[in-house]
C-alpha positions as CSV (number, residue, x, y, z in Angstrom):
1,M,103.3,84.2,70.3
2,Q,103.4,87.9,69.7
3,R,100.0,88.3,71.2
4,F,101.0,86.7,74.5
5,E,104.4,88.7,74.6
6,A,102.4,91.9,74.2
7,V,99.9,90.9,77.0
8,L,102.7,89.8,79.3
9,A,104.7,93.0,78.6
10,S,101.6,95.1,79.5
11,A,101.0,93.2,82.6
12,I,104.7,93.8,83.7
13,S,104.3,97.4,83.0
14,C,100.9,97.8,84.7
15,I,102.0,95.9,87.7
16,A,105.3,97.9,88.1
17,R,103.3,101.1,88.2
18,A,100.7,99.9,90.7
19,S,100.7,101.0,94.3
20,A,100.9,98.1,96.9
21,H,97.1,98.1,97.5
22,E,96.5,98.0,93.7
23,I,98.6,94.9,93.0
24,D,95.9,92.4,94.0
25,R,93.5,94.1,91.5
26,E,96.3,94.1,88.8
27,I,97.0,90.4,89.4
28,E,93.4,89.3,88.9
29,R,93.0,91.6,85.9
30,W,96.0,90.1,84.1
31,L,95.2,86.5,85.2
32,G,92.2,87.1,83.0
33,E,94.0,88.6,80.1
34,I,96.5,85.8,80.0
35,C,93.8,83.1,80.2
36,M,91.9,84.7,77.4
37,T,94.9,85.0,75.2
38,L,95.8,81.4,75.7
39,D,92.3,80.2,75.6
40,L,92.2,78.9,79.2
41,D,89.1,79.0,81.4
42,R,90.2,79.5,85.0
43,S,93.3,80.6,87.0
44,A,94.0,81.0,90.7
45,V,96.8,82.0,93.0
46,L,97.1,80.0,96.1
47,L,99.4,80.8,99.0
48,K,100.2,78.2,101.6
49,N,99.3,80.3,104.7
50,E,96.3,82.1,103.1
51,G,94.7,79.9,100.7
52,I,93.2,81.3,97.3
53,T,94.1,84.9,97.3
54,H,93.5,85.8,93.6
55,R,91.3,84.3,91.0
56,W,89.7,84.6,87.5
57,H,87.2,82.4,85.6
58,R,85.1,82.6,82.5
59,E,81.4,83.0,82.8
60,N,79.6,79.5,83.8
61,V,82.9,78.2,84.9
62,P,82.9,77.0,88.6
63,N,85.0,79.2,90.8
64,V,86.9,78.4,94.1
65,R,86.2,80.6,97.2
66,Y,88.8,83.0,98.4
67,G,90.6,81.5,101.4
68,T,90.3,77.9,100.3
69,L,93.6,76.3,101.6
70,G,95.6,73.8,99.4
71,V,95.4,70.9,101.9
72,A,91.5,71.4,101.4
73,I,91.9,70.7,97.8
74,S,94.5,68.0,97.9
75,P,97.3,67.5,100.4
76,W,99.0,65.4,97.8
77,A,99.1,68.2,95.3
78,S,99.8,70.9,98.0
79,R,102.9,69.0,99.0
80,R,104.2,68.5,95.5
81,V,103.8,72.1,94.6
82,L,105.4,73.3,97.9
83,L,108.3,71.1,97.1
84,G,108.8,73.0,93.8
85,E,107.3,70.6,91.5
86,E,105.0,71.4,88.3
87,L,101.7,69.5,88.1
88,V,100.7,69.2,84.5
89,W,98.0,66.9,83.2
90,A,95.9,66.6,80.1
91,K,93.2,64.5,81.8
92,P,92.8,63.2,85.4
93,S,93.9,59.7,84.5
94,D,97.4,61.1,83.8
95,L,97.8,61.7,87.5
96,P,99.5,59.0,89.7
97,R,97.7,56.5,91.9
98,E,98.7,58.4,95.1
99,A,96.8,61.5,93.9
100,S,93.6,59.9,94.7
101,D,92.4,62.9,97.0
102,Y,93.4,65.3,94.1
103,K,91.4,63.2,91.6
104,L,88.2,63.3,93.8
105,W,88.4,67.0,94.2
106,I,88.8,67.4,90.5
107,Q,85.7,65.1,89.8
108,Q,83.6,67.6,92.2
109,H,85.1,71.0,91.4
110,G,88.1,70.9,89.1
111,P,88.9,71.3,85.4
112,R,89.3,68.7,82.6
113,S,93.0,69.7,82.1
114,Q,95.3,71.7,84.3
115,A,98.7,73.1,84.9
116,V,100.0,74.2,88.4
117,F,103.3,76.0,88.8
118,P,105.2,76.7,92.1
119,L,105.4,80.4,93.1
120,R,108.7,81.4,94.5
121,I,108.6,84.4,96.7
122,G,111.9,85.4,98.2
123,N,113.8,82.4,98.8
124,E,111.0,79.8,99.3
125,V,108.1,78.3,97.5
126,A,105.1,80.3,99.0
127,G,102.3,78.6,97.0
128,G,101.3,77.9,93.5
129,I,99.4,79.3,90.4
130,S,97.0,77.2,88.5
131,F,95.7,77.5,85.0
132,G,92.7,75.2,83.9
133,K,90.5,74.2,80.9
134,F,87.1,73.3,81.6
135,R,85.1,73.4,78.2
136,S,87.3,70.6,76.8
137,A,90.4,68.7,77.6
138,R,93.7,70.0,76.2
139,K,97.4,69.1,75.9
140,W,100.1,71.2,77.2
141,P,102.9,71.6,74.7
142,G,106.3,72.8,75.7
143,L,105.8,76.4,74.3
144,L,102.5,76.8,76.3
145,I,104.3,75.5,79.4
146,R,107.1,78.0,79.0
147,R,104.7,80.8,78.5
148,L,102.8,80.0,81.7
149,R,105.9,79.5,83.7
150,L,107.1,83.0,82.7
151,A,103.7,84.4,83.7
152,A,104.1,82.6,87.1
153,Q,107.4,84.4,87.6
154,V,105.8,87.8,86.7
155,F,103.1,87.2,89.4
156,A,105.6,85.8,91.9
157,G,107.5,89.0,91.6
158,A,104.4,91.2,92.0
159,L,103.6,89.2,95.1
160,E,107.1,89.6,96.5
161,R,106.9,93.4,96.0
162,K,103.5,93.4,97.8
163,R,104.9,91.4,100.6
164,V,107.8,93.7,101.2
165,E,105.7,96.9,101.1
166,T,103.0,95.3,103.3
167,E,105.6,94.4,105.9
168,L,106.9,98.0,105.8
169,T,103.3,99.3,106.2
170,R,102.7,97.0,109.1
171,A,105.9,98.1,110.7
172,R,104.8,101.8,110.2
173,N,101.5,101.0,111.6
174,E,102.8,99.2,114.8
175,L,105.1,102.3,115.2
176,A,102.2,104.6,114.8
177,A,100.1,102.5,117.2
178,A,102.8,102.6,119.8
179,S,103.1,106.4,119.3
180,S,99.3,106.8,119.6
181,S,99.2,104.7,122.8
182,T,102.0,106.9,124.2
183,M,100.3,110.0,123.1
184,L,96.9,108.8,124.5
185,G,98.7,108.0,127.8
186,E,100.2,111.4,127.9
187,L,96.9,113.1,127.0
188,A,95.1,111.1,129.7
189,A,97.8,112.2,132.3
190,S,97.5,115.8,131.1
191,I,93.6,115.7,131.2
192,A,93.8,114.2,134.7
193,H,96.4,116.7,135.9
194,E,94.4,119.7,134.5
195,V,91.0,118.5,135.8
196,N,92.4,117.5,139.2
197,Q,93.6,121.0,139.9
198,P,90.3,122.7,139.7
199,L,88.4,119.9,141.3
200,G,90.8,120.0,144.2
201,A,90.3,123.7,144.5
202,I,86.6,123.2,144.3
203,L,86.7,120.6,147.3
204,A,88.9,122.9,149.2
205,N,86.8,125.9,148.8
206,A,83.5,123.9,149.4
207,Q,84.8,122.6,152.7
208,A,86.1,126.1,153.7
209,A,82.6,127.3,152.8
210,R,81.0,124.7,155.1
211,R,83.3,125.8,157.9
212,L,82.4,129.5,157.4
213,I,78.8,128.8,157.5
214,R,79.0,126.6,160.7
215,S,81.1,129.3,162.4
216,G,78.6,132.0,161.5
217,A,81.1,134.0,159.5
218,E,80.1,137.0,157.4
219,A,78.2,136.4,154.3
220,A,81.0,138.1,152.1
221,K,83.5,135.5,153.1
222,V,81.1,132.6,152.3
223,E,80.3,134.3,149.0
224,S,84.0,134.7,148.2
225,A,84.5,130.9,148.7
226,L,81.5,130.1,146.5
227,A,82.7,132.5,143.9
228,D,86.0,130.6,143.8
229,I,84.0,127.3,143.4
230,V,82.2,128.7,140.4
231,D,85.5,129.8,138.9
232,D,87.2,126.5,139.5
233,A,84.1,124.7,137.9
234,K,84.4,126.9,134.8
235,R,88.1,125.9,134.4
236,A,87.2,122.2,134.6
237,G,84.6,122.7,132.0
238,E,87.0,124.4,129.7
239,V,89.4,121.3,129.9
240,V,86.4,119.1,128.9
241,M,85.7,121.4,126.0
242,R,89.2,121.3,124.7
243,V,89.0,117.4,124.8
244,R,85.6,117.5,122.8
245,A,87.4,119.9,120.2
246,L,89.7,117.0,119.4
247,F,86.7,115.1,117.8
248,K,85.1,118.1,116.3
249,G,84.9,117.7,112.4
250,D,86.3,120.3,110.1
251,R,83.6,121.2,107.5
252,S,86.1,123.0,105.4
253,Q,87.1,119.5,103.7
254,R,83.6,118.5,102.7
255,A,82.6,118.1,99.0
256,A,80.2,116.1,96.9
257,L,81.2,112.5,96.9
258,T,79.9,109.5,95.1
259,P,79.0,106.8,97.5
260,G,80.0,103.9,95.3
261,A,83.5,105.3,94.6
262,L,83.9,105.9,98.4
263,L,83.2,102.3,99.1
264,E,85.4,101.2,96.2
265,E,88.3,103.2,97.6
266,A,87.6,101.6,101.0
267,Q,87.6,98.0,99.4
268,S,90.9,98.7,97.7
269,L,92.4,99.9,100.9
270,L,91.1,96.9,102.8
271,R,91.7,94.2,100.2
272,S,95.1,93.0,101.6
273,E,93.9,93.0,105.1
274,A,90.8,90.8,104.1
275,A,93.1,88.5,102.2
276,I,95.5,88.0,105.1
277,R,92.5,87.2,107.3
278,K,90.9,85.0,104.6
279,I,87.7,87.1,104.5
280,E,85.6,87.7,101.4
281,L,85.2,91.6,101.0
282,Q,82.2,92.4,98.9
283,L,80.5,95.4,97.5
284,D,76.7,95.8,97.3
285,T,75.8,99.3,96.0
286,E,72.4,100.5,94.6
287,P,73.0,101.9,91.0
288,A,72.6,105.5,90.1
289,L,72.9,106.8,93.9
290,P,73.0,110.6,94.2
291,P,76.2,112.2,95.5
292,V,76.5,112.8,99.3
293,M,78.1,115.7,101.2
294,G,81.1,114.7,103.3
295,D,84.8,114.7,104.2
296,R,86.4,111.9,102.1
297,V,89.2,111.2,104.5
298,Q,87.0,111.1,107.6
299,L,84.4,108.9,106.0
300,L,87.0,106.5,104.8
301,Q,88.3,106.3,108.2
302,C,84.8,105.6,109.5
303,V,84.1,102.8,106.9
304,M,87.5,101.2,107.4
305,N,87.1,101.2,111.2
306,L,83.8,99.5,110.9
307,A,85.2,97.0,108.4
308,I,88.2,96.2,110.6
309,N,85.6,95.7,113.6
310,A,83.8,93.3,111.2
311,F,86.9,91.4,110.4
312,D,87.8,90.9,114.0
313,S,84.3,89.8,114.7
314,I,84.5,87.1,111.9
315,V,87.9,86.0,113.1
316,S,86.8,85.5,116.7
317,A,83.6,83.6,115.5
318,A,85.7,81.1,113.6
319,R,82.8,80.2,111.2
320,A,83.1,78.7,107.7
321,S,81.2,81.7,106.3
322,R,83.7,84.6,106.3
323,E,82.3,87.6,104.5
324,T,82.1,91.4,105.0
325,T,79.8,93.6,102.7
326,L,80.2,97.2,102.2
327,G,76.7,98.5,101.0
328,A,75.0,101.8,99.8
329,R,71.4,102.3,99.5
330,R,69.1,105.3,99.1
331,E,67.3,105.8,102.4
332,N,65.0,108.4,101.0
333,D,65.3,111.8,99.0
334,R,67.5,113.3,101.4
335,W,69.6,110.5,102.8
336,V,71.9,107.7,101.6
337,R,72.6,104.8,103.9
338,I,76.0,103.1,104.1
339,S,76.3,99.8,105.8
340,V,79.1,97.3,106.8
341,A,77.6,93.8,107.3
342,D,79.5,90.7,108.6
343,T,79.1,87.1,109.3
344,G,80.9,87.3,112.6
345,R,79.6,86.6,116.2
346,G,77.3,89.5,116.5
347,I,76.7,91.9,119.4
348,A,76.3,90.7,122.9
349,Q,73.0,91.7,124.4
350,E,74.4,93.2,127.5
351,I,76.3,95.8,125.6
352,Y,73.8,96.3,122.6
353,D,72.5,99.6,124.0
354,R,75.9,100.9,124.9
355,I,77.9,99.8,121.9
356,F,78.7,103.5,120.8
357,D,79.7,104.5,124.4
358,P,83.4,105.2,125.0
359,F,85.5,102.3,126.4
360,V,82.7,99.7,125.6
361,T,84.2,96.9,123.5
362,T,83.8,93.3,122.5
363,K,87.4,92.8,121.9
364,S,89.7,91.4,124.7
365,N,92.4,93.9,123.6
366,G,90.2,96.6,122.4
367,M,90.0,100.1,123.8
368,G,86.3,100.7,123.1
369,M,87.2,104.0,121.0
370,G,86.6,102.9,117.5
371,L,82.7,103.0,117.4
372,M,82.7,106.2,119.4
373,I,85.0,107.9,116.9
374,A,82.7,106.6,114.1
375,Q,79.7,108.0,115.8
376,S,81.5,111.4,116.1
377,I,82.4,111.4,112.4
378,V,78.8,110.5,111.3
379,S,77.3,113.0,113.8
380,N,79.5,115.8,112.5
381,H,78.2,115.0,109.0
382,G,74.5,115.4,110.2
383,G,73.8,111.7,110.0
384,R,72.9,109.0,112.4
385,I,74.5,105.6,113.2
386,W,73.1,102.3,114.5
387,V,73.8,98.6,114.8
388,S,71.4,95.7,114.1
389,S,71.8,91.9,114.3
390,N,71.5,90.0,111.1
391,S,68.7,87.4,110.7
392,D,71.2,84.6,110.2
393,K,74.6,85.6,111.7
394,G,76.6,88.5,112.5
395,A,75.8,92.2,112.6
396,T,75.4,95.3,110.4
397,V,76.5,98.8,111.3
398,S,74.6,101.4,109.2
399,F,74.9,105.2,109.0
400,T,73.3,107.9,107.0
401,L,74.8,110.8,105.0
402,P,73.0,113.8,103.5
403,V,72.5,113.9,99.8
404,Y,74.4,116.8,98.3
405,S,72.2,119.7,97.9
406,G,74.4,122.8,98.9
407,E,72.9,122.7,102.3
408,Q,73.5,120.6,105.5
409,P,70.1,119.0,106.6
410,A,69.2,117.9,110.1
411,A,69.8,114.3,111.0
412,P,66.8,112.0,110.2
413,S,64.9,110.7,113.2
């Protein structure tokens, strides 16, 4: 009893200190600690609108895929738990006759004994948390049930906190998106206004020069009109240069970065979004990679941008396989390759060669700026970026970063 209380107290403390994007990791960590303390083999959190969101299992114990919905496991069990009931059984035969679909799933995937508790988030039952025994059957005495019920309350509280903070973040992002849209509209209007002025002057002076030439006017007058055209063209060029400066990288923030740590941070920031979309977000990094030179914030923006594009592609494809993999491999002695691979619908052939051009998009509500910005970030780091179709399904976007050596090498060909 004392050991369990110590573990639960540590779980409460760690989860309370965790930021919103760290809560998922902490929940899975403490699911494991509680299971090992109580000699259990598997635990999972299942939310009614998201399916399996958190899980832990011992080695050689079968797992359940993220995103698996309760109705896919058992409509009967899902309905009972969402009504606030606890499902506790020492052997499948303890379950009632109407639980036939649940028994069938247990025969194929499930434990030999299990306890499932409702998770109350806010004022409603939002899902359930299960604890199972696979290596042998076991009974569930009252003391054990009370311990697990208490653990379920702790995790429900953590999920409630994450839900509130996620909603606040979403509201802030929506506000930021609205502000960005307004700013982009104002920027476009400003650019159009500034460019139209010299372009209009160029047209007027060109027409005047043509009239002067036709009338046989003095060369000095024609030359003056042409000089005005040159000056106005320079003004238009300066406007374009200022726009390009918006996308110019700041090298002052660059430092040696560990590729694996960069992708782990991106995965942590993307974990909630992946869970909301029922997507399995994986890491596949080659061990002992050398550090790369880069701006951490810009490169995180680049990876997350590519990952969100991958999520969108997966959702639009509506396939059973819903996976995104963040990878890092050594390209050669001078370059490390970062990749974002998905199981989505892939890239349409008609835009394959223009995918990094501005305003080219595969999304009905997309602006076609995300990949262009990613390309700008990679180019400013001296690397290159490209897209390729996967052999089975989906696409992979890859880019290279220079290995840290104190100098900035040229981009590989």
